[in-house]
C-alpha positions in Angstrom: 93.9 103.2 109.6 95.9 105.9 107.7 97.7 103.2 105.6 94.4 101.6 104.5 92.1 102.4 101.7 89.1 104.3 102.8 86.2 102.0 103.6 82.6 103.0 102.6 80.5 104.1 105.6 77.8 101.5 106.5 74.4 101.8 108.0 73.2 98.5 109.5 69.3 98.6 109.4 68.0 96.4 112.2 64.3 95.7 111.5 63.7 93.3 114.3 62.1 89.9 113.5 60.9 90.5 110.0 60.1 87.1 108.4 61.8 86.0 105.1 58.6 84.1 104.1 56.3 87.1 104.6 58.8 89.4 102.8 58.9 87.0 99.8 55.1 86.7 99.7 54.4 90.4 99.8 57.3 91.4 97.5 55.8 89.0 94.9 52.3 90.6 95.4 53.7 94.0 94.8 53.0 95.2 98.3 56.6 96.1 99.2 58.3 97.9 96.3 61.2 99.2 98.3 62.0 95.9 99.9 61.8 94.4 96.4 64.3 97.0 95.1 66.6 96.4 98.1 66.4 92.6 97.5 67.1 93.0 93.8 70.3 94.9 94.5 71.6 92.6 97.3 73.4 89.5 98.2 70.6 87.7 100.0 71.2 85.4 103.0 68.9 83.6 105.4 70.5 83.6 108.8 70.4 81.1 111.6 70.4 82.2 115.2 73.2 81.8 117.7 71.2 79.5 120.0 68.0 77.8 119.0 66.2 76.5 122.1 62.9 78.2 122.9 64.2 79.7 126.2 67.1 81.5 124.5 65.4 82.4 121.3 65.0 86.0 122.3 66.0 89.2 120.4 67.9 90.7 123.3 70.1 87.6 123.3 70.5 87.3 119.5 71.2 90.9 118.9 73.9 90.9 121.6 75.5 88.0 119.7 75.2 90.0 116.4 76.9 93.0 117.9 79.8 91.1 119.6 80.2 88.0 117.4 80.3 86.1 120.6 78.1 83.0 121.1 75.5 82.8 123.9 77.3 79.8 125.4 80.2 82.2 126.0 78.6 85.6 126.7 75.7 84.3 128.8 73.6 87.5 128.3 70.1 86.2 129.2 68.0 89.2 130.2 67.2 92.4 128.3 69.1 94.4 130.9 72.2 92.2 130.9 74.0 93.5 127.8 75.3 96.7 129.2 76.9 94.8 132.1 78.8 92.3 129.9 82.5 92.9 129.3 82.7 91.7 125.6 83.8 94.4 123.1 81.0 95.2 120.7 81.2 96.4 117.1 81.0 100.1 118.0 83.9 99.9 120.5 86.1 97.8 118.2 85.6 100.2 115.3 86.1 103.3 117.5 89.3 101.8 118.9 90.5 101.6 115.2 89.7 105.2 114.6 86.3 105.0 113.0 83.3 107.2 114.0 80.3 105.2 115.2 76.6 105.7 116.0 74.1 103.4 117.7 70.4 104.4 117.4 68.5 102.2 119.7 70.1 98.8 119.0 68.8 96.3 121.6 70.7 95.4 124.8 73.8 97.5 124.0 76.2 99.2 126.3 76.3 102.9 126.2 79.3 105.0 125.0 80.2 108.7 124.8 83.1 108.3 122.4 84.4 111.3 120.5 82.6 111.7 117.1 79.8 109.4 118.0 76.2 109.2 119.1 74.3 106.7 121.2 70.5 106.3 121.8 69.7 103.5 124.3 66.9 101.1 123.3 63.5 101.9 124.8 63.7 99.2 127.4 67.1 100.3 128.7 67.1 101.5 132.3 70.9 102.0 132.9 72.6 103.7 130.0 72.8 107.4 129.2 72.2 108.9 125.8 75.1 110.7 124.0 75.0 113.5 123.4 73.1 114.1 126.6 70.5 116.2 124.8 69.3 112.9 123.3 68.0 111.9 126.7 64.9 114.1 126.1 64.0 111.8 123.1 64.9 108.6 124.8 63.1 109.3 128.1 59.8 110.1 126.3 60.0 107.1 123.9 61.0 104.7 126.7 58.0 105.9 128.8 55.6 105.3 125.9 57.0 101.9 125.1 57.3 100.6 128.6 53.9 101.9 129.8 51.9 102.0 126.5 49.4 99.5 127.8 48.7 101.4 131.1 46.0 104.1 130.7 46.7 105.2 134.3 50.3 106.2 133.6 49.9 109.3 131.5 52.7 111.7 130.7 52.5 115.3 131.9 52.0 118.1 129.4 55.4 119.6 130.2 57.0 116.3 129.1 55.3 116.5 125.7 56.3 120.2 125.4 60.0 119.3 126.0 59.8 116.4 123.5 58.2 118.7 120.9 60.9 121.3 121.2 63.5 118.7 120.9 62.3 117.0 117.8 61.5 120.3 116.0 65.1 121.4 116.6 66.6 118.0 115.8 65.3 117.0 112.4 61.5 116.7 112.4 60.5 116.5 108.8 57.4 117.8 107.1 56.4 114.3 106.0 56.5 113.0 109.6 54.5 116.0 110.9 51.9 115.4 108.2 51.8 111.7 109.1 51.2 112.4 112.8 48.5 114.9 111.9 46.8 112.4 109.6 46.9 109.7 112.2 45.3 111.9 114.9 42.6 113.1 112.6 41.8 109.5 111.5 41.4 108.5 115.2 39.2 111.4 115.9 37.1 111.6 112.8 37.1 108.0 111.4 37.6 105.4 114.1 39.0 105.8 117.6 40.2 102.2 117.5 42.9 103.2 114.9 45.3 104.0 117.7 47.1 100.8 116.9 48.5 102.5 113.8 50.5 104.9 115.9 53.3 102.5 116.5 55.3 103.1 113.2 55.2 106.9 113.8 57.9 106.3 116.3 60.1 104.9 113.5 59.5 108.0 111.4 60.4 110.3 114.3 63.4 108.2 115.1 64.6 108.3 111.5 64.3 112.1 111.5 66.5 112.4 114.6 68.9 109.7 113.3 69.4 111.6 110.1 70.0 114.8 112.1 72.9 113.1 113.9 74.1 111.2 110.9 74.6 114.5 109.0 76.2 116.1 112.1 78.6 113.3 113.0 79.0 111.5 109.6 79.8 108.1 111.2 81.7 105.4 109.4 79.4 102.8 110.9 75.9 103.2 112.4 72.9 101.1 113.4 69.2 101.9 113.3 66.9 99.6 115.3 63.1 99.3 114.9 60.7 97.0 116.8 57.3 98.2 115.4 56.6 95.3 113.1 57.8 92.7 115.6 55.2 94.1 118.0 52.5 93.7 115.4 53.5 90.1 114.7 53.3 89.2 118.4 49.9 90.9 118.7 48.1 90.2 115.4 49.4 87.0 113.8 46.1 85.4 115.0 44.2 88.0 113.0 46.3 87.6 109.9 46.0 83.8 109.9 43.0 82.8 112.1 42.9 79.2 110.7 46.2 78.4 112.5 44.7 79.0 115.9 42.1 77.3 118.1 41.1 80.5 119.8 39.7 82.5 116.9 39.4 86.3 116.8 36.0 87.7 116.1 35.0 88.6 112.5 35.1 92.2 113.5 38.6 91.9 114.9 39.8 90.2 111.8 38.3 93.0 109.8 40.0 95.6 112.0 43.4 94.0 112.5 43.8 91.3 109.8 46.1 93.6 107.8 48.0 95.0 110.8 51.2 93.0 110.1 51.1 93.9 106.4 50.6 97.5 107.5 53.8 97.3 109.6 55.8 95.9 106.7 54.5 98.6 104.4 55.5 101.3 106.9 59.0 99.9 107.0 58.9 99.7 103.2 58.3 103.4 103.0 61.1 104.0 105.6 63.5 102.1 103.3 62.9 104.8 100.7 64.4 107.3 103.1 67.4 105.1 103.7 67.9 105.0 99.9 68.3 108.8 100.0 71.1 108.2 102.5 72.6 105.6 100.2 72.8 108.3 97.5 75.0 110.3 100.0 77.5 107.5 99.9 76.3 105.2 102.7 76.2 101.4 102.1 73.2 99.6 103.5 72.8 96.3 105.1 69.5 94.9 106.4 69.4 92.4 109.2 66.6 91.0 111.4 68.5 88.6 113.7 65.5 86.2 113.8 61.8 86.2 112.8 58.4 85.0 114.0 55.8 82.3 113.5 52.4 81.5 115.1 52.4 81.1 118.8 50.2 78.0 119.5 51.5 76.7 122.8 48.7 78.2 125.0 45.8 77.5 122.7 44.4 74.8 125.1 43.9 77.5 127.8 42.3 80.0 125.4 45.6 81.8 124.4 48.3 83.4 126.5 47.5 86.6 128.3 49.6 89.1 130.2 48.8 91.1 133.3 50.5 94.1 134.8 50.0 96.1 138.0 48.1 99.3 137.6 50.5 101.0 139.9 53.5 98.8 140.7 54.9 101.2 143.4 51.6 101.2 145.2 51.4 97.4 145.0 54.9 97.1 146.5 54.1 99.4 149.3 50.8 97.5 150.0 52.7 94.3 150.6 55.4 95.9 152.8 58.2 96.3 150.2 60.3 99.5 150.2 62.0 99.9 146.9 64.7 102.4 146.0 63.8 102.3 142.3 61.2 100.5 140.1 62.1 100.0 136.5 59.8 98.6 133.8 61.5 96.2 131.5 59.4 94.1 129.0 55.6 93.7 128.8 54.8 92.5 132.3 58.3 92.5 133.9 60.1 94.9 136.3 63.4 95.3 137.9 63.3 96.6 141.4 66.3 98.0 143.2 66.8 98.0 147.0 69.1 99.7 149.4 70.7 96.5 150.6 70.5 92.7 150.1 68.3 92.2 153.2 65.6 94.4 151.6 65.9 92.5 148.3 65.5 89.1 150.2 62.5 90.5 152.0 60.9 91.6 148.8 61.4 88.2 147.3 59.7 86.5 150.2 56.8 88.9 150.3 56.2 89.0 146.6 56.4 85.2 146.5 53.7 85.0 149.1 51.0 86.3 146.7 48.8 83.5 145.4 45.6 83.2 143.4 43.8 79.9 143.8 47.0 78.3 145.0 49.1 79.6 142.1 52.0 82.1 142.7 51.1 85.5 141.2 54.7 86.5 140.4 57.6 84.8 138.8 60.7 86.2 140.7 64.4 86.0 140.1 67.5 87.8 141.4 69.0 90.6 139.3 72.3 92.4 139.6 73.3 93.5 143.1 70.5 94.4 145.4 67.8 94.0 142.7 64.9 91.7 142.0 63.3 90.9 138.7 59.6 90.0 138.7 56.6 89.8 136.5 53.1 88.3 136.7 53.2 84.6 136.2 49.5 84.2 135.3 48.7 83.8 131.7 45.3 82.1 131.7 42.0 83.9 131.9 41.5 85.2 135.4 37.9 85.4 136.7 36.5 88.9 137.2 35.9 88.3 141.0 39.2 86.5 141.7 41.1 87.5 144.8 44.7 87.5 145.7 45.8 86.1 149.1 49.0 86.6 151.0 50.1 83.3 152.4 51.7 83.7 155.9 50.9 87.4 156.1 47.8 87.8 158.1 48.5 91.6 158.4 47.7 92.0 154.7 44.1 91.7 153.7 42.9 89.9 150.5 42.4 92.1 147.5 40.5 91.7 144.2 42.9 90.8 141.4 41.6 93.4 139.0 41.7 96.2 141.5 45.4 95.9 141.4 46.1 94.3 137.9 44.9 94.9 134.4 45.0 92.6 131.4 47.0 93.8 128.4 44.6 93.9 125.5 44.9 90.9 123.1 46.4 87.4 123.2 50.0 86.6 122.3 49.9 85.4 118.7 53.4 85.3 117.4 56.6 83.6 118.7 60.2 83.7 117.6 61.6 81.7 114.7 65.3 81.1 114.1 65.4 82.2 110.5 66.5 85.8 109.9 67.2 88.2 107.0 70.6 89.4 106.0 70.7 91.5 102.8 74.0 93.1 101.8 73.1 95.8 99.3 75.8 95.9 96.6 74.1 96.6 93.3 74.3 92.9 92.5 71.6 90.3 93.1 72.4 86.8 94.3 70.4 84.5 96.6 72.6 82.2 98.6 71.1 78.8 99.3 73.2 77.9 102.4 72.2 79.5 105.7 74.7 81.6 107.5 75.1 82.4 111.2 74.2 85.7 112.8 77.7 85.4 114.2 79.1 86.0 110.7 77.9 89.6 110.7 80.5 90.8 113.1 83.6 89.5 111.2 82.0 90.6 107.9 81.9 94.2 109.2 85.5 93.9 110.6 86.6 92.6 107.2 85.0 95.6 105.4 86.7 98.0 107.7 90.0 96.2 107.2 90.4 95.1 110.8 92.2 91.9 111.2 91.9 89.5 114.2 95.3 90.4 115.4 94.1 94.0 115.6 91.5 93.0 118.2 93.3 90.7 120.7 90.5 91.3 123.3 87.8 90.0 121.0 86.8 86.3 121.1 84.3 86.5 118.3 83.2 83.4 116.3 81.9 83.2 112.8 83.5 84.1 109.5 83.5 87.0 107.1 81.0 86.6 104.2 82.9 89.0 101.9 85.1 86.3 100.3 82.0 84.2 99.6 80.3 87.0 97.7 83.5 88.2 96.1 82.6 91.7 96.9 84.3 94.6 98.5 81.5 96.5 100.0 
């Protein structure tokens, strides 16, 4: 690297699943001034995903492809927890190997690292990787608990956990603006409307940015990523309220009034966050915005009244009740868990016993094998379950029937948004140009390598696909 011209440091802003069409609409309406500014100073691309079938159109697959440049047909990373186990070199390792300082702040399904001159925050669903520096674990553990169990009122954190978290953020970059934002939100919930708790979600982005900026100033990485899922969550939950005419199962007028602007609210919170990234840009960082994919209305389950999700109230107690002894229980996504066992025999026993739970002849759990002596499972029921429904244990007379809702609870709301293959890629350069032809998300990896002057023969262990976009835009970013 010493014989090469110094490359500008880059921050890859990963705003998961933002929609090009919604951005265009709200920028034109004047609702997103900072997105509009970013757009006006950028080479603008619409990206296409790596693999487009419905089963594989998932962010934890697509983001892994972005970070490695490897197509799904090659890397085979299918589950949210599979990325850290894959052997493909990612962008952080390739750049670090070439002498660059790197940072990863919550990028999805990524393998951890403790490289010199680096920082790493696992994504909130990660159950295997360790934060670096280790002090970041205080932040990660609290955020992961909130994200994984936010729907479960019976899984409250202890006061000491909050105290540790507070001490950490105060000493690691908590800003006055974020403090005021949290105070305003809590006051609005208490004094205006207790239902406004849904507006808490973007506060995590603000806290995360504060801590990200702290480490950015400390480490001064050449390349770093910042991942946010808050608006993707709103789209999954509230698309029905934003566009009720698209759905057979209509929300009530009151719910439309309360949540009809929830998705716009998410975009506007991200818009305000972009203003803080512009301040980093003035320090010399180059900004790239990517979303990997986007969303659209989810209409597949409208004939059954919409798709619901159910979770155990206490998954460890449920496992014990059906005679399953788990070494560890790890929440993953929405209604899914990975359960680890001492040996393969216990894992097979768990599969049999969990598979024996039925409601009206339908299996309660969808079960699959995970790595080693582990089992992945989640509630397979998505229709409306009657209040008096009972779960039976076929072939296990020693286990009595139980009322479904004594053991499970329904996550509030219907699934309203599903994934769409179009994504955003804006390379902020000071020049505006909208490119008509779609590009692949696999092009992001070689574009970054090109910027950092890393040639293919410098990375013999990489098998990335795609092409650099820099020659197309005639720009040295």
